[in-house]
N, C-alpha and C positions, 0 to 999 in steps of 0.2 A: 042468463048465459045458458046456451044450450048443453043438456048432457045427454050421450050417447050410450046404448046401454052396450055394457062390455069394455068402456074406454076405462082406461086408467091412467095416473099419472106416470111418466117417465121418471124414473131414477137417475139420478147424475152420477153415485157413487158404482151399482153395478149395473153390468151389461144385462141388457134386455133379453129376455129369454122368449124364444119361439115357440108357439103352440102349435103342434099338429092339429091341421084340420081333421075333421072326421070324413070317413070315406065316402059317406051317403050324399054329403052335400058338394054341390058343383062350385068348385073355386071361383069367385070372381076376379078378374082382370087385376093386376095391381095395378093402382095408380101411384105415379110417383109424388113422394111425402115430401113438403117442406121440411127444412132440416132448421128451421128458426125456434128458439123457445118460446115457451108459453109466455113469460115476462117479457119477451121482447115484441110479441105479437099484441102484447096488450099496451105496449107502449111505457112499458114501467122497465127501469134498470134494474139489475140487480143491487141490492144495497150493500156498502161496504162496512154495515155498523160492525160485524165479527172481526173485522179486519183493524180497524179504528180503534176499537177496545184491547185488541189484542196488543197494539202498539202502544198505548197507553200503560197496560201493566208492564209489558217489557218497558219501557222507559221510567216507571215507578221503580220497578226491583233493580234497574241500573243506579238510579238515584239514590235508592235506600242502602245499594252496597256502599256507594261510595261514602255517603254520611257516615256508615259503620266504620271503614277506615279511617276517616278524618276524626272521628271521636277517637278511637283507639289510637292515634298516632298523638293526641293531644292527651288524652290519659298517660300515655308513655312519658310524655315531657313534663306533666304535673307529678309523676313519681320521680322522676330523675331529679329535677329541682329540689323536692322536697328530701331527697337522699342526700342531696348535695348539703343542704342545710346542717341535715343531721351529722353529716361528717365533719363539716366545720365546728359544730357546737362539741362534740367529741373531740377534737383536734383541741380545741379551747380548753376543756376540761381536764385534758392528757397535762398541757404546759401548766397549769394551775396547780396540780397535783406535783409533778415535779419539780417547780418550784417551792412548794411547800416542803418537800422531803430536804430538798439542799439546804432551807432553812432551818429545818428542825434538828437535820443531821450535823451541824456543827458543833465544837467542842463548846464554846460559848453558850450554845442554846441548851444543848444536853445539863451542863453543869447550872444556868438558871432555872430549870425545869428540877432538878435534883432538888435544889434549895426550896423550890416552892414545894415540893412534897415532903420536906420536913428532913432530909438527909444534907450531913454535915460532911466537909471535907475531914478526910482521915489524920490523925495527929502522925507525928514522926515514930518509926518503927520503934518497937521497943527489942532491944536487943540482948538475948541471954547469953552469958557466959558460958562456953563450952565445960563440962567437968570431966 
């Protein structure tokens, strides 16, 4: 590869800056320049590796976002099922307590419990004559 003194690679991002020629040197006639890029002249095509990697990263981020949303929805469904089971269990416990209260609150159950605790039924009332 031939290297010319003063040759610089062209930047694709920044515009090329023109330098003023010194006044003492005679200017050479300008030759028309070829507009092809160095990679094209060397029969090399610009590689799109960066674009491919960028596309892969974007696809990965989108799939990761979709996975996060799916996990969040399934976790919410699991929580709802767990809360529903707990609600049913509390309803059963409430029903059992209400039936216990009804059973214990009856007159015969109260009398039976009092006798079991050692209490007896009252005798006939004693009436005192007035004076």
